[in-house]
C-alpha positions in Angstrom: 141.2 142.8 56.3 137.6 141.7 56.7 137.3 139.1 59.5 134.7 136.4 58.8 132.9 134.9 61.7 132.1 131.2 61.7 128.4 130.1 61.3 126.4 129.9 64.5 125.7 126.2 64.0 129.5 125.6 63.8 130.0 127.4 67.1 127.4 125.4 68.8 128.9 122.1 67.5 132.4 123.1 68.5 131.4 124.3 72.0 129.0 121.4 72.6 126.0 123.6 73.1 123.9 121.1 71.1 124.3 118.4 73.8 121.4 119.7 75.9 119.1 119.3 72.9 120.1 115.6 72.6 119.7 115.2 76.3 116.2 116.7 76.0 115.4 114.2 73.3 116.5 111.4 75.5 114.5 112.7 78.4 111.3 112.7 76.3 111.8 109.1 75.3 108.2 107.7 74.8 109.2 104.5 76.6 109.3 106.4 79.9 106.0 108.0 79.6 104.3 104.9 81.1 105.8 105.6 84.5 105.2 109.3 84.7 102.3 109.9 87.1 101.8 110.9 90.7 101.4 108.6 93.7 97.7 109.5 94.2 96.8 108.7 90.6 98.8 105.4 90.7 96.8 104.4 93.8 93.6 105.4 92.1 94.4 103.3 89.1 95.2 100.4 91.3 91.9 100.7 93.0 90.1 100.7 89.7 91.9 97.5 88.7 90.9 95.9 92.0 87.3 97.0 91.6 87.2 95.7 88.0 88.3 92.3 89.2 85.9 92.3 92.1 82.9 93.2 89.8 84.0 90.7 87.3 83.9 88.0 90.0 80.3 88.8 90.6 79.2 87.8 87.1 77.8 84.3 87.2 79.8 81.6 85.4 76.7 80.7 83.3 76.8 84.1 81.7 80.0 83.4 79.8 80.3 81.1 76.8 82.3 78.0 77.6 84.9 79.0 75.0 85.9 82.2 76.8 85.2 81.2 80.4 88.9 80.1 80.9 90.0 83.5 79.7 87.7 85.2 82.2 89.2 83.2 85.1 92.7 84.3 83.9 91.5 87.9 83.7 90.1 87.7 87.3 93.5 86.4 88.5 95.5 89.1 86.7 93.2 91.8 88.0 93.5 90.5 91.5 97.3 90.4 91.5 98.2 93.4 89.4 97.1 96.5 91.5 100.3 96.8 93.5 102.5 96.0 90.6 100.8 98.6 88.4 100.8 101.3 91.1 104.5 100.8 91.9 105.5 100.8 88.2 103.5 103.9 87.4 104.9 106.3 90.1 107.6 108.6 88.8 110.7 108.8 90.9 114.2 110.1 90.8 117.1 107.9 89.6 118.5 107.5 93.0 115.1 106.8 94.7 114.8 103.1 95.1 112.7 102.3 98.2 111.7 105.5 100.0 109.2 105.8 102.8 106.3 106.5 100.5 106.9 103.2 98.6 107.1 101.2 101.9 103.6 102.6 102.7 102.2 102.1 99.3 101.4 98.4 99.8 99.5 98.8 103.1 97.8 102.0 101.9 96.6 100.4 98.7 95.5 97.2 100.6 93.4 99.3 103.1 91.7 101.1 100.3 91.0 97.9 98.4 89.5 96.4 101.6 87.1 99.4 101.7 86.1 98.8 98.1 85.6 95.1 98.8 83.5 95.9 101.8 81.3 98.2 99.8 80.8 95.6 97.1 80.1 92.9 99.6 77.5 95.0 101.4 75.7 95.9 98.2 76.2 92.9 95.9 77.5 90.1 98.2 80.5 87.8 98.2 81.7 86.2 95.1 81.8 82.4 94.6 84.8 80.5 93.4 83.8 80.3 89.8 82.0 83.6 89.7 78.6 85.0 90.7 77.2 86.0 94.1 77.6 83.3 96.8 74.5 84.6 98.5 72.6 87.7 99.4 74.2 91.0 100.0 75.9 91.2 103.4 73.9 94.3 104.3 70.7 92.3 103.9 72.2 89.3 105.8 72.7 91.5 108.9 68.9 91.4 109.5 68.3 87.8 108.5 67.1 85.4 111.0 67.8 82.1 109.2 71.1 80.4 108.4 72.1 83.2 106.1 72.4 85.6 109.1 75.7 87.5 109.3 76.8 89.4 112.3 78.6 92.7 112.1 81.5 91.2 114.0 82.0 88.3 111.6 81.9 90.7 108.7 84.5 93.0 110.3 86.8 90.0 111.1 86.5 88.8 107.5 87.5 92.2 106.2 90.4 92.5 108.7 91.7 89.1 107.6 91.5 90.2 104.0 93.5 93.4 104.8 96.2 91.3 106.4 96.5 89.1 103.4 96.5 92.0 100.9 98.9 94.1 103.0 101.5 91.3 103.0 101.2 90.5 99.3 100.9 94.2 98.2 104.0 95.1 100.2 106.0 92.3 98.7 104.8 93.1 95.2 105.7 96.8 95.6 109.2 96.0 96.9 109.9 93.5 94.1 108.6 95.9 91.5 110.7 98.8 92.7 113.8 96.6 92.9 113.3 95.4 89.4 112.7 98.9 88.0 115.6 100.3 90.0 118.1 97.9 88.7 118.8 96.0 91.9 118.0 92.7 90.3 120.0 93.2 87.2 123.3 91.4 86.5 125.8 91.4 83.7 127.4 88.5 81.9 130.2 88.4 79.2 129.0 87.8 75.7 131.7 87.9 73.1 133.7 91.1 73.1 131.1 93.0 75.2 128.9 92.5 78.2 125.2 92.0 78.2 122.9 93.3 81.0 119.9 91.1 81.9 
C-alpha cells in the first residue's frame, strides 16, 4: 500500500508553525515604526526642535504677513513645548519598561543640552523679544559694552541657570507623563454594550 503524506502547508497549519509568521507581521506593524529609535537620536531630534523654535523666535514680527503671524506664534509655542514629548515618544523600549533610570534622566539631560543651545544662540544672535526678533545686541557683544546695554558674565550665567531649572522641571514632568501614557498607566476601561472599551 502506498502511503500518501499530507502537503507541507497542511502540516504547518495543523502544528501551528504558521503562527510565528503572523507574529512577525504584527511586529512589523507600520504604526510602531514611529517609536523605533535610540535614546541618543531622540535627544538629538529634541535638540533640533528646540533650536528651530529658538531661531524662529529671532525672526522679527514685521517679517511675517499679518495673516500668518498668529500661526507663527502657535508654531513657536509648539516647538518650545514639544522637545521632551517628542524625545520620550521616540525612544524604543521593552513592553515591561515603563520608567527606567534612563527616562528619569532624559528630562534633565535634554534640558541641559537645550540650555547650551540657547546660550550659543544668545551669545551670537541675542535674546528674543516676546513677539519675535532680537531684543538687543548679541550677548557676546554686550559683555564689552560700557553703556546701559552692558551684560556681565555673572548675570548671563544666572539667566542660563534659571532657564535650566525651568526646563528641567518641565521636561521631567513631560517625559514622565509621556511614558505613562505610552505605557498604558493612564488607560482605563468602561463597559459599552456587550463588550468593554479601553480609552
